N, C-alpha and C positions, 0 to 999 in steps of 0.2 A: 145749822151749817155743818156739813160733814167734816170730819177730821181728816187732815192730810194722811195719805196712805203710802207716801214714799218710805223707803226702807229706814232712813235715818229718823224720821218722825215716829214711825211705829216703834222702833227701838227706844227712842227717848221716852215715850209714854210708859213703856214697861220698865225701863231702867230707872227712871226718876224715883219712884217709890222705894225701889230696892236700894238705891244710893242713899236716900234719906235714912232708911233703916240701918244700913251699915255705918253711915257717918254718925248717927245719933246713938249708937249702942256701944257700951263699954266692951272693948276687945276681950276682956276676961269673961264677960257674959257670953260672948260668941264662942268661947271655948267649950261651952256645954254640949252635951250629946244632942244631935239632931234626930229627927225621925228617920233619916237615912242611916240604916244600920251600920255601925262602925265609924260613922263620920260625926265630927263636931260641926258646929256652925261655921267655924273657920275653914274646915275641910270643904264644906259646901261652897263657900266663896271661892276657894281655890279651884274647885271643880268647874264652876262657871267660867272662870278665867281660862282654864286649860282647854275645856271643850270648845268654847267659842273661838279661842285663838287658833286651835288646831283646824277647825272648819274653815275659818277665813284665810289662813295661810295656804291651805290646800286649794282654795278658790282663787288665789292670786293676790290676796291683800298684802299691803305693806305695813306691818305692825312693828312697834319698837322692839329692839333686841338688846338685852335679854327680856324675857317675859317678866312682868311684875309678879312678885310672889307675896303672899300673906306673911310668910316667915321673915322676909327681908324688909318689907315696907309697912307691915301692919295691914289689917283688913280694909280700912277706909281708903288709904292711899293706894294700895294695890288695886282695889276695885275701881277707884276713880281713874287711875292711870290707864287701866285696861279699857274701861268704858269710853273714855275720851278717844282712844285709838280706834275702837269699834265704830263710834259715831262718825269719825272722820272718814273711815273707809266706806261705811254705808251711805254717806252723803255723796260719794263719788258714783254717779250713775253708770260710769263705764264698768265698775265692779258690780254694783247692786243689780243692774239690769242684764248682766251677762247670763246667757243660758246655762242651766245647771241640771244635771240628771240626778234624780233620787230614786230609791226603790219604789217610790209611789208615782213616778212619772217625771216628765219634763217641767221645769219651772225656771226661776231665776235665782241667782245667788241670794239676793235680798229676801225673796219669798221663802226660799229654803231655810235661810237663817231664822226668819221669824217663825216658821212652822215648828221647827225643832227647838231652837234656843229661846224663842219668845215664850214657849210653853215652860221651859226651864226657868226663865226669869220670874214667871208668876208663881209656879209651884215651889221653887226653891226659896223664894222670898218668905213664903209661909214656913218652910223648914228652918230657915235662919232665925226667924222670929221665935219659933218654938224652942230652938236651941238656947236662945237668950232669955226666954221667958217674957217675950214682948208679943202681945196679941197682934196678929196681922189679919185684917179684914180685906178680902178681895171684893172689889166692886162687882155689880151685876155684869157689867161689860167684861171685866176680867174673867168672871166665872163662865160667861158665854164663850170666851176665847179658849179657856181650859177645856171646856166640854167639846168644843169644835175640834181642838187638837186631839183629844182622846179618841173621838169618833174617827178622825182621819187616820189614826194609827192602826185601826182595825185590830186584827188578831195580834199584831206586833206589840200592842200595848203591854202584854204580859211577858215580852221577851226580856232576857237578861239585861239589866241596866236601864230598863224603861220604867215599868211599874210592877210592884208586887201584887199578890192576890188582894182583891177588894176586901176591906174590913166591914163587918156588919155594923150598922148603926140603927138605932131605934126609929120608930115612926115620928118621933118628936124632933128628929135631927133637922137642922137648918139646911138650906141649899148648899152653903159652903161646906158644912160637915159632910154632906152626902158626896160632894165632888171630891173633897180631900180623901174620904174613905175609899172612893172608887180607885184612887191612885195607890192604894195599899198602905196608907198612913192612918193612924188612929187619930181622928180629929179632936179627941177629948183627952188625949194623954198629956 
């Protein structure tokens, strides 16, 4: 049976493992350095909140004000508060199905959100786990989605703020290690 493809369901499938990681990890562990240079795991959580929120507000979403912050609420409550607002907005087909123009062509708000921020939910889950010393295994389906997103970014994948230069890994590297390395992260660090 195929999985539901509406924007809220797609978000939920990517958000749930991230929420479990953030909920189940000591906030002090999340303060460790992430693979994103200059950012802690806490910074990565805030980055996800800020970038998703910015996109959705520009697209016409109605999100709580003020924005949840890791500093004020702690990572688990800030993320959960944000994610619940995102889920509500993506469940509204009038927003999720609204036409949206990207540098890659015409799409919908929901599809654009997933293309860019769905990728972030997956790859930054790995970053947050690495910061906290918690192993994160992406499923084959998730690795397929990361690879599809990376291919869709084309040459822009190496643009500022997207992915750094690929890291070399040996021939014994797992599929996940190869994918993580392609994003400019050292999968064995």
